[in-house]
NULONU-510001 format. One record per residue (C-alpha): residue number from 1; residue in one letter; x negated, y negated, z. Coordinates in steps of 0.2 Angstrom, whole numbers, plus 5000, padded with zeros to 4 digits. Example, Ala and Ser with C-alpha at 12.3 -4.5 7.8 and 13.67 -1.06 7.14 Angstrom:
2
+-------+-------+------+------+------+
| kekol | gulum |   xx |   yy |   zz |
+-------+-------+------+------+------+
|     1 |     A | 4938 | 5022 | 5039 |
|     2 |     S | 4932 | 5005 | 5036 |
+-------+-------+------+------+------+
This chain:
417
+-------+-------+------+------+------+
| kekol | gulum |   xx |   yy |   zz |
+-------+-------+------+------+------+
|     1 |     M | 4863 | 5098 | 5105 |
|     2 |     E | 4869 | 5110 | 5119 |
|     3 |     L | 4887 | 5116 | 5117 |
|     4 |     K | 4899 | 5112 | 5130 |
|     5 |     P | 4904 | 5128 | 5140 |
|     6 |     G | 4919 | 5136 | 5132 |
|     7 |     Y | 4916 | 5129 | 5114 |
|     8 |     Q | 4908 | 5137 | 5099 |
|     9 |     Q | 4899 | 5130 | 5083 |
|    10 |     T | 4908 | 5134 | 5067 |
|    11 |     E | 4906 | 5128 | 5049 |
|    12 |     V | 4920 | 5116 | 5052 |
|    13 |     G | 4912 | 5109 | 5068 |
|    14 |     V | 4913 | 5112 | 5086 |
|    15 |     I | 4929 | 5120 | 5092 |
|    16 |     P | 4935 | 5129 | 5108 |
|    17 |     E | 4930 | 5148 | 5109 |
|    18 |     V | 4948 | 5153 | 5110 |
|    19 |     W | 4952 | 5146 | 5093 |
|    20 |     K | 4950 | 5157 | 5078 |
|    21 |     L | 4943 | 5151 | 5061 |
|    22 |     K | 4954 | 5158 | 5047 |
|    23 |     S | 4955 | 5155 | 5028 |
|    24 |     I | 4972 | 5148 | 5022 |
|    25 |     E | 4974 | 5164 | 5011 |
|    26 |     S | 4973 | 5175 | 5026 |
|    27 |     F | 4989 | 5168 | 5034 |
|    28 |     S | 4998 | 5163 | 5018 |
|    29 |     A | 5004 | 5175 | 5005 |
|    30 |     L | 5010 | 5162 | 4993 |
|    31 |     V | 4997 | 5149 | 4988 |
|    32 |     T | 5001 | 5144 | 4970 |
|    33 |     K | 5006 | 5130 | 4959 |
|    34 |     G | 5020 | 5124 | 4949 |
|    35 |     T | 5022 | 5122 | 4930 |
|    36 |     T | 5028 | 5109 | 4918 |
|    37 |     P | 5045 | 5112 | 4911 |
|    38 |     T | 5049 | 5110 | 4893 |
|    39 |     T | 5064 | 5099 | 4897 |
|    40 |     Y | 5070 | 5087 | 4910 |
|    41 |     G | 5084 | 5075 | 4907 |
|    42 |     F | 5095 | 5078 | 4922 |
|    43 |     K | 5098 | 5063 | 4934 |
|    44 |     W | 5109 | 5070 | 4947 |
|    45 |     A | 5108 | 5085 | 4959 |
|    46 |     D | 5124 | 5093 | 4954 |
|    47 |     E | 5118 | 5094 | 4936 |
|    48 |     G | 5101 | 5103 | 4940 |
|    49 |     V | 5087 | 5106 | 4952 |
|    50 |     L | 5075 | 5094 | 4960 |
|    51 |     F | 5058 | 5093 | 4951 |
|    52 |     L | 5043 | 5086 | 4960 |
|    53 |     R | 5029 | 5077 | 4951 |
|    54 |     S | 5012 | 5075 | 4960 |
|    55 |     E | 5017 | 5057 | 4963 |
|    56 |     C | 5030 | 5063 | 4975 |
|    57 |     V | 5017 | 5069 | 4987 |
|    58 |     S | 5011 | 5052 | 4993 |
|    59 |     D | 5001 | 5047 | 5008 |
|    60 |     D | 5017 | 5041 | 5016 |
|    61 |     G | 5026 | 5057 | 5015 |
|    62 |     L | 5038 | 5064 | 5002 |
|    63 |     D | 5042 | 5051 | 4989 |
|    64 |     L | 5057 | 5055 | 4978 |
|    65 |     A | 5056 | 5039 | 4968 |
|    66 |     E | 5046 | 5048 | 4954 |
|    67 |     S | 5056 | 5064 | 4955 |
|    68 |     T | 5068 | 5071 | 4942 |
|    69 |     F | 5079 | 5086 | 4939 |
|    70 |     V | 5078 | 5101 | 4928 |
|    71 |     S | 5092 | 5112 | 4922 |
|    72 |     K | 5097 | 5127 | 4932 |
|    73 |     A | 5091 | 5138 | 4917 |
|    74 |     T | 5074 | 5129 | 4917 |
|    75 |     H | 5073 | 5131 | 4936 |
|    76 |     A | 5075 | 5150 | 4934 |
|    77 |     A | 5062 | 5151 | 4920 |
|    78 |     I | 5049 | 5142 | 4931 |
|    79 |     I | 5054 | 5150 | 4947 |
|    80 |     R | 5036 | 5153 | 4952 |
|    81 |     G | 5034 | 5135 | 4955 |
|    82 |     E | 5049 | 5134 | 4968 |
|    83 |     V | 5046 | 5126 | 4984 |
|    84 |     R | 5057 | 5126 | 4999 |
|    85 |     S | 5059 | 5120 | 5017 |
|    86 |     G | 5043 | 5123 | 5028 |
|    87 |     D | 5031 | 5124 | 5013 |
|    88 |     V | 5016 | 5113 | 5014 |
|    89 |     L | 5012 | 5104 | 4997 |
|    90 |     I | 4995 | 5098 | 4992 |
|    91 |     T | 4989 | 5088 | 4976 |
|    92 |     I | 4976 | 5097 | 4967 |
|    93 |     T | 4973 | 5086 | 4952 |
|    94 |     G | 4970 | 5067 | 4951 |
|    95 |     N | 4971 | 5060 | 4968 |
|    96 |     V | 4968 | 5076 | 4977 |
|    97 |     G | 4971 | 5081 | 4995 |
|    98 |     R | 4988 | 5072 | 4998 |
|    99 |     V | 4998 | 5083 | 5009 |
|   100 |     V | 5017 | 5084 | 5014 |
|   101 |     L | 5027 | 5096 | 5024 |
|   102 |     L | 5044 | 5100 | 5018 |
|   103 |     T | 5056 | 5097 | 5032 |
|   104 |     P | 5070 | 5110 | 5038 |
|   105 |     D | 5083 | 5100 | 5029 |
|   106 |     F | 5074 | 5099 | 5012 |
|   107 |     G | 5082 | 5114 | 5003 |
|   108 |     F | 5072 | 5119 | 4988 |
|   109 |     A | 5065 | 5112 | 4972 |
|   110 |     N | 5052 | 5115 | 4958 |
|   111 |     T | 5035 | 5107 | 4956 |
|   112 |     N | 5023 | 5103 | 4942 |
|   113 |     Q | 5006 | 5111 | 4940 |
|   114 |     H | 4997 | 5097 | 4949 |
|   115 |     I | 5004 | 5103 | 4966 |
|   116 |     A | 4999 | 5118 | 4976 |
|   117 |     R | 5011 | 5126 | 4987 |
|   118 |     I | 5006 | 5134 | 5004 |
|   119 |     R | 5019 | 5145 | 5012 |
|   120 |     V | 5013 | 5152 | 5029 |
|   121 |     T | 5018 | 5170 | 5031 |
|   122 |     E | 5009 | 5175 | 5047 |
|   123 |     A | 5019 | 5173 | 5064 |
|   124 |     S | 5003 | 5167 | 5073 |
|   125 |     V | 5002 | 5151 | 5062 |
|   126 |     R | 5013 | 5136 | 5062 |
|   127 |     G | 5016 | 5127 | 5046 |
|   128 |     D | 5017 | 5110 | 5054 |
|   129 |     F | 5000 | 5113 | 5063 |
|   130 |     L | 4993 | 5117 | 5046 |
|   131 |     Y | 5000 | 5101 | 5038 |
|   132 |     H | 4993 | 5090 | 5052 |
|   133 |     W | 4976 | 5099 | 5050 |
|   134 |     L | 4976 | 5096 | 5031 |
|   135 |     S | 4981 | 5078 | 5033 |
|   136 |     Q | 4964 | 5073 | 5042 |
|   137 |     P | 4953 | 5061 | 5032 |
|   138 |     M | 4939 | 5073 | 5034 |
|   139 |     V | 4948 | 5087 | 5025 |
|   140 |     R | 4954 | 5074 | 5011 |
|   141 |     A | 4935 | 5069 | 5009 |
|   142 |     Y | 4930 | 5087 | 5008 |
|   143 |     Y | 4942 | 5091 | 4994 |
|   144 |     T | 4937 | 5075 | 4985 |
|   145 |     S | 4918 | 5080 | 4986 |
|   146 |     I | 4921 | 5097 | 4978 |
|   147 |     T | 4932 | 5091 | 4963 |
|   148 |     T | 4927 | 5095 | 4945 |
|   149 |     G | 4931 | 5084 | 4930 |
|   150 |     Q | 4927 | 5066 | 4929 |
|   151 |     A | 4942 | 5060 | 4919 |
|   152 |     Y | 4954 | 5070 | 4929 |
|   153 |     P | 4947 | 5076 | 4945 |
|   154 |     Q | 4954 | 5093 | 4951 |
|   155 |     I | 4951 | 5107 | 4963 |
|   156 |     S | 4956 | 5125 | 4961 |
|   157 |     L | 4969 | 5136 | 4969 |
|   158 |     R | 4955 | 5147 | 4975 |
|   159 |     Q | 4946 | 5132 | 4984 |
|   160 |     V | 4963 | 5129 | 4993 |
|   161 |     R | 4965 | 5147 | 4997 |
|   162 |     K | 4947 | 5148 | 5004 |
|   163 |     T | 4949 | 5133 | 5015 |
|   164 |     Q | 4944 | 5137 | 5033 |
|   165 |     V | 4956 | 5131 | 5046 |
|   166 |     P | 4952 | 5132 | 5065 |
|   167 |     L | 4968 | 5139 | 5074 |
|   168 |     P | 4972 | 5137 | 5092 |
|   169 |     P | 4984 | 5149 | 5101 |
|   170 |     L | 5002 | 5148 | 5094 |
|   171 |     L | 5008 | 5138 | 5110 |
|   172 |     E | 4994 | 5125 | 5108 |
|   173 |     Q | 4997 | 5124 | 5089 |
|   174 |     G | 5015 | 5119 | 5094 |
|   175 |     A | 5010 | 5106 | 5107 |
|   176 |     I | 4998 | 5098 | 5095 |
|   177 |     A | 5011 | 5098 | 5081 |
|   178 |     T | 5024 | 5091 | 5092 |
|   179 |     A | 5013 | 5077 | 5099 |
|   180 |     L | 5007 | 5072 | 5081 |
|   181 |     G | 5025 | 5074 | 5074 |
|   182 |     D | 5031 | 5061 | 5088 |
|   183 |     V | 5019 | 5048 | 5081 |
|   184 |     D | 5024 | 5052 | 5063 |
|   185 |     G | 5042 | 5049 | 5069 |
|   186 |     L | 5037 | 5032 | 5076 |
|   187 |     L | 5028 | 5028 | 5060 |
|   188 |     D | 5043 | 5032 | 5049 |
|   189 |     V | 5054 | 5021 | 5060 |
|   190 |     L | 5042 | 5006 | 5058 |
|   191 |     K | 5040 | 5009 | 5040 |
|   192 |     K | 5059 | 5009 | 5037 |
|   193 |     L | 5061 | 4994 | 5048 |
|   194 |     I | 5047 | 4984 | 5038 |
|   195 |     T | 5056 | 4989 | 5022 |
|   196 |     K | 5073 | 4983 | 5029 |
|   197 |     K | 5065 | 4966 | 5035 |
|   198 |     R | 5057 | 4964 | 5018 |
|   199 |     D | 5073 | 4967 | 5009 |
|   200 |     L | 5082 | 4954 | 5021 |
|   201 |     K | 5068 | 4941 | 5018 |
|   202 |     Q | 5070 | 4944 | 4999 |
|   203 |     A | 5089 | 4941 | 5000 |
|   204 |     A | 5086 | 4926 | 5011 |
|   205 |     M | 5074 | 4919 | 4999 |
|   206 |     Q | 5086 | 4921 | 4984 |
|   207 |     Q | 5100 | 4913 | 4994 |
|   208 |     L | 5091 | 4899 | 5002 |
|   209 |     L | 5079 | 4894 | 4988 |
|   210 |     T | 5093 | 4892 | 4976 |
|   211 |     G | 5105 | 4883 | 4987 |
|   212 |     H | 5118 | 4897 | 4987 |
|   213 |     R | 5117 | 4897 | 5006 |
|   214 |     R | 5114 | 4881 | 5016 |
|   215 |     L | 5108 | 4879 | 5033 |
|   216 |     P | 5119 | 4871 | 5046 |
|   217 |     G | 5120 | 4852 | 5045 |
|   218 |     L | 5112 | 4851 | 5028 |
|   219 |     K | 5123 | 4844 | 5014 |
|   220 |     E | 5113 | 4833 | 5003 |
|   221 |     E | 5114 | 4837 | 4984 |
|   222 |     W | 5099 | 4846 | 4977 |
|   223 |     E | 5090 | 4838 | 4961 |
|   224 |     M | 5083 | 4846 | 4946 |
|   225 |     V | 5064 | 4841 | 4944 |
|   226 |     T | 5049 | 4847 | 4934 |
|   227 |     A | 5034 | 4853 | 4943 |
|   228 |     G | 5025 | 4839 | 4936 |
|   229 |     E | 5036 | 4826 | 4945 |
|   230 |     I | 5032 | 4833 | 4962 |
|   231 |     G | 5013 | 4837 | 4960 |
|   232 |     R | 4999 | 4840 | 4947 |
|   233 |     F | 4990 | 4855 | 4942 |
|   234 |     R | 4971 | 4855 | 4942 |
|   235 |     G | 4959 | 4868 | 4937 |
|   236 |     G | 4944 | 4873 | 4947 |
|   237 |     G | 4925 | 4871 | 4942 |
|   238 |     G | 4911 | 4881 | 4938 |
|   239 |     F | 4901 | 4890 | 4952 |
|   240 |     P | 4883 | 4894 | 4947 |
|   241 |     L | 4877 | 4910 | 4953 |
|   242 |     K | 4862 | 4902 | 4962 |
|   243 |     Y | 4874 | 4893 | 4974 |
|   244 |     Q | 4884 | 4909 | 4978 |
|   245 |     G | 4883 | 4920 | 4994 |
|   246 |     E | 4882 | 4907 | 5008 |
|   247 |     A | 4892 | 4912 | 5023 |
|   248 |     G | 4894 | 4894 | 5030 |
|   249 |     G | 4896 | 4876 | 5024 |
|   250 |     R | 4909 | 4862 | 5024 |
|   251 |     Y | 4920 | 4870 | 5010 |
|   252 |     P | 4926 | 4887 | 5006 |
|   253 |     F | 4923 | 4891 | 4988 |
|   254 |     F | 4937 | 4903 | 4982 |
|   255 |     K | 4936 | 4914 | 4967 |
|   256 |     V | 4951 | 4924 | 4961 |
|   257 |     S | 4944 | 4940 | 4969 |
|   258 |     D | 4946 | 4931 | 4986 |
|   259 |     M | 4964 | 4933 | 4985 |
|   260 |     N | 4962 | 4951 | 4989 |
|   261 |     N | 4953 | 4947 | 5005 |
|   262 |     E | 4961 | 4953 | 5021 |
|   263 |     G | 4970 | 4938 | 5030 |
|   264 |     N | 4973 | 4929 | 5013 |
|   265 |     E | 4990 | 4936 | 5010 |
|   266 |     T | 4998 | 4919 | 5011 |
|   267 |     F | 4985 | 4906 | 5017 |
|   268 |     M | 4968 | 4907 | 5010 |
|   269 |     T | 4957 | 4907 | 5025 |
|   270 |     N | 4944 | 4921 | 5022 |
|   271 |     A | 4931 | 4915 | 5009 |
|   272 |     T | 4916 | 4925 | 5002 |
|   273 |     N | 4907 | 4910 | 4998 |
|   274 |     W | 4905 | 4892 | 5006 |
|   275 |     V | 4896 | 4877 | 5000 |
|   276 |     S | 4889 | 4861 | 5009 |
|   277 |     E | 4894 | 4844 | 5004 |
|   278 |     A | 4877 | 4842 | 4995 |
|   279 |     I | 4880 | 4857 | 4985 |
|   280 |     R | 4897 | 4852 | 4981 |
|   281 |     K | 4891 | 4836 | 4974 |
|   282 |     A | 4877 | 4845 | 4964 |
|   283 |     I | 4889 | 4857 | 4956 |
|   284 |     G | 4901 | 4842 | 4952 |
|   285 |     V | 4917 | 4850 | 4958 |
|   286 |     S | 4931 | 4841 | 4969 |
|   287 |     P | 4939 | 4849 | 4984 |
|   288 |     F | 4957 | 4852 | 4984 |
|   289 |     P | 4968 | 4847 | 4999 |
|   290 |     A | 4975 | 4859 | 5012 |
|   291 |     G | 4992 | 4864 | 5006 |
|   292 |     S | 4988 | 4866 | 4988 |
|   293 |     I | 4995 | 4881 | 4980 |
|   294 |     V | 4982 | 4891 | 4970 |
|   295 |     F | 4983 | 4905 | 4957 |
|   296 |     A | 4974 | 4913 | 4943 |
|   297 |     K | 4975 | 4904 | 4926 |
|   298 |     V | 4965 | 4915 | 4914 |
|   299 |     G | 4963 | 4933 | 4911 |
|   300 |     A | 4973 | 4948 | 4917 |
|   301 |     A | 4973 | 4942 | 4934 |
|   302 |     V | 4987 | 4930 | 4929 |
|   303 |     F | 4999 | 4944 | 4927 |
|   304 |     L | 4996 | 4950 | 4945 |
|   305 |     E | 5007 | 4935 | 4950 |
|   306 |     R | 4997 | 4931 | 4966 |
|   307 |     K | 5000 | 4914 | 4973 |
|   308 |     R | 4992 | 4907 | 4989 |
|   309 |     I | 4991 | 4891 | 5000 |
|   310 |     L | 4974 | 4883 | 5004 |
|   311 |     A | 4973 | 4883 | 5023 |
|   312 |     Q | 4960 | 4869 | 5022 |
|   313 |     A | 4951 | 4857 | 5010 |
|   314 |     S | 4943 | 4870 | 4998 |
|   315 |     C | 4934 | 4872 | 4981 |
|   316 |     I | 4940 | 4884 | 4968 |
|   317 |     D | 4932 | 4891 | 4953 |
|   318 |     N | 4937 | 4888 | 4935 |
|   319 |     N | 4947 | 4904 | 4933 |
|   320 |     M | 4960 | 4896 | 4945 |
|   321 |     T | 4972 | 4882 | 4945 |
|   322 |     A | 4978 | 4872 | 4960 |
|   323 |     F | 4996 | 4864 | 4962 |
|   324 |     V | 4992 | 4849 | 4972 |
|   325 |     L | 5009 | 4843 | 4979 |
|   326 |     D | 5015 | 4825 | 4983 |
|   327 |     P | 5018 | 4827 | 5002 |
|   328 |     R | 5032 | 4814 | 5001 |
|   329 |     R | 5042 | 4825 | 4989 |
|   330 |     A | 5038 | 4843 | 4992 |
|   331 |     D | 5033 | 4855 | 5007 |
|   332 |     S | 5019 | 4867 | 5002 |
|   333 |     R | 5028 | 4882 | 5011 |
|   334 |     F | 5044 | 4879 | 5002 |
|   335 |     I | 5036 | 4877 | 4985 |
|   336 |     H | 5025 | 4892 | 4988 |
|   337 |     S | 5041 | 4902 | 4991 |
|   338 |     V | 5049 | 4896 | 4975 |
|   339 |     F | 5033 | 4900 | 4965 |
|   340 |     L | 5034 | 4918 | 4972 |
|   341 |     Q | 5050 | 4920 | 4963 |
|   342 |     L | 5043 | 4914 | 4947 |
|   343 |     T | 5034 | 4925 | 4934 |
|   344 |     L | 5020 | 4914 | 4928 |
|   345 |     G | 5014 | 4928 | 4916 |
|   346 |     A | 5029 | 4924 | 4905 |
|   347 |     L | 5021 | 4907 | 4901 |
|   348 |     V | 5005 | 4914 | 4895 |
|   349 |     A | 4999 | 4908 | 4879 |
|   350 |     T | 4998 | 4921 | 4865 |
|   351 |     T | 4979 | 4920 | 4863 |
|   352 |     A | 4965 | 4933 | 4864 |
|   353 |     L | 4962 | 4927 | 4882 |
|   354 |     P | 4978 | 4926 | 4892 |
|   355 |     S | 4979 | 4908 | 4900 |
|   356 |     L | 4991 | 4896 | 4908 |
|   357 |     S | 4991 | 4878 | 4902 |
|   358 |     T | 4994 | 4862 | 4913 |
|   359 |     K | 5007 | 4857 | 4900 |
|   360 |     Q | 5017 | 4873 | 4902 |
|   361 |     L | 5015 | 4873 | 4921 |
|   362 |     S | 5020 | 4855 | 4923 |
|   363 |     A | 5036 | 4858 | 4913 |
|   364 |     I | 5043 | 4871 | 4925 |
|   365 |     T | 5060 | 4866 | 4931 |
|   366 |     L | 5064 | 4867 | 4949 |
|   367 |     S | 5080 | 4864 | 4960 |
|   368 |     L | 5074 | 4854 | 4974 |
|   369 |     P | 5082 | 4849 | 4991 |
|   370 |     S | 5078 | 4835 | 5002 |
|   371 |     L | 5061 | 4836 | 5011 |
|   372 |     T | 5071 | 4839 | 5027 |
|   373 |     E | 5080 | 4854 | 5020 |
|   374 |     Q | 5063 | 4861 | 5012 |
|   375 |     L | 5055 | 4860 | 5029 |
|   376 |     A | 5070 | 4869 | 5038 |
|   377 |     I | 5071 | 4883 | 5024 |
|   378 |     A | 5052 | 4885 | 5026 |
|   379 |     A | 5053 | 4887 | 5045 |
|   380 |     V | 5066 | 4901 | 5043 |
|   381 |     L | 5056 | 4910 | 5030 |
|   382 |     S | 5040 | 4908 | 5041 |
|   383 |     H | 5049 | 4915 | 5056 |
|   384 |     M | 5053 | 4930 | 5045 |
|   385 |     D | 5035 | 4932 | 5039 |
|   386 |     A | 5029 | 4931 | 5057 |
|   387 |     E | 5041 | 4946 | 5061 |
|   388 |     L | 5035 | 4956 | 5047 |
|   389 |     L | 5017 | 4952 | 5051 |
|   390 |     A | 5020 | 4958 | 5069 |
|   391 |     L | 5028 | 4974 | 5063 |
|   392 |     E | 5014 | 4977 | 5051 |
|   393 |     A | 5001 | 4975 | 5064 |
|   394 |     R | 5010 | 4987 | 5075 |
|   395 |     L | 5011 | 5000 | 5061 |
|   396 |     A | 4992 | 4998 | 5058 |
|   397 |     K | 4989 | 5000 | 5077 |
|   398 |     T | 5000 | 5016 | 5077 |
|   399 |     R | 4991 | 5023 | 5062 |
|   400 |     A | 4975 | 5020 | 5071 |
|   401 |     L | 4982 | 5029 | 5087 |
|   402 |     K | 4987 | 5044 | 5076 |
|   403 |     Q | 4969 | 5045 | 5069 |
|   404 |     G | 4962 | 5045 | 5086 |
|   405 |     M | 4974 | 5058 | 5092 |
|   406 |     M | 4970 | 5069 | 5077 |
|   407 |     Q | 4951 | 5068 | 5080 |
|   408 |     E | 4954 | 5073 | 5098 |
|   409 |     L | 4968 | 5086 | 5096 |
|   410 |     L | 4963 | 5095 | 5080 |
|   411 |     T | 4945 | 5098 | 5086 |
|   412 |     G | 4950 | 5104 | 5103 |
|   413 |     R | 4940 | 5090 | 5112 |
|   414 |     T | 4957 | 5086 | 5121 |
|   415 |     R | 4967 | 5101 | 5125 |
|   416 |     L | 4986 | 5100 | 5128 |
|   417 |     V | 4988 | 5118 | 5134 |
+-------+-------+------+------+------+
C-alpha cells in the first residue's frame, strides 16, 4: 500500500516523518523494578511509607485499596524500588501491561518486584505522553504476546527497556497528552458519580426494604412472612444437548451461564438457547412465568449470589431454581431487591456438591409491606437503576471515544499541531 505523503513505515506502524522512533531506555535512565520487603505492618502514613503491590496498578488507574505501608527503615533498605510523582508504572508479572502515571501530587512510595518503574529523564519526552502510548490496547496485547511462564506470565525489564515508542515533537506530545488527559478527567468524574449513585442506592435499599424509612403517605404495618407463604420455589428441568443451540423459538431456555450475558444484569432477556412449544413438550419441562426470580441452586455458582428476574415466560435448566411469586401478595421487583440483600450461600447444605433445598428457601423470613408500598418502593429503586444505567452507558461511550482518539492521535493519523 502506498504511503501517504509525509508519513513513514516503521516497526510499530505508519507514523509521520517528523516523528522519531526511540526505545524507552534511550530517554529513561531509570527503568527498574521494586522489591518485596521483609516486613509490612504499618497502616497509617505517619507510621511509615506507602508500599504499592501490583494490584494497585489497575486498568482504572492507581488503586490504593490493596496498598500497605512499610517502616521508614524498610523504605531506606529498599530505596531502589522508590517511585515518585511523574513516574510511569507498568505491571510486568501476572496481568502484564497495566499502566499508571503518578500525578504531581502523589509524592513517593515503594513498589514490589512485579512493577516496573519508568522515569523519563530526557527533556524532549513527556511522561504523560509515554503513559498514554503505553495504555493502548495494542501495546498491552504486545506485552501479553511476549510473556514467558505459564503459571505466572511475566515480561522482563529488558523487554520494557527495548520497547519502541514513536515520539512526536514535544509541542505535539503535549497537545496529545492534554486531549487524552481531558477525556481521562471526564472518565474519572463519571466513575466517581457512578460509585456515589451506587452507594446512595445501597443506602436507600437498606432503609426502604427494612421499613426504617417510609415513603410519604404509606403507614400500614409490615408483616413477617416466610418466602413459602408468598410464592413457591421450583427447580428447572434437564436440557438435552441435541436440543440446544437454537436461536429462535417460543421460549428462551436459560442456563446458569446466561446470567453473565450482556443485558441480563437484572432481567433475563438475552438467551443463548430457545425452544419451540413442541420441543418443550418433548423435553417435559414447564415454563416459568414472567416475574419469577431465578438463581443457581447447585454448585459453586450458588456462592456468586446472582439473582435475576425472568422478563417473559421462560424455561430454565436443572441447575437453577425459580421463585414463582403470588402476584396478589408480592411484587417481583420488590422481592428481587430483598433477595439481593440475602446471602443464599449461607443456606447451602454441607454436602460434596453445594446445593439449596426448597425447604430451606421456603423457610426464609421476610418483612413484607402492603403490595401498594412494595410497588412504590420498587418504583423508587427502579428509577435509581435507570440513572445508573444511563451513567454506565455514558461511561462506556466515553471509553469508546477515548479509544478512537488514541488510535487517531497516537499514530499521527490526526495531527493536533
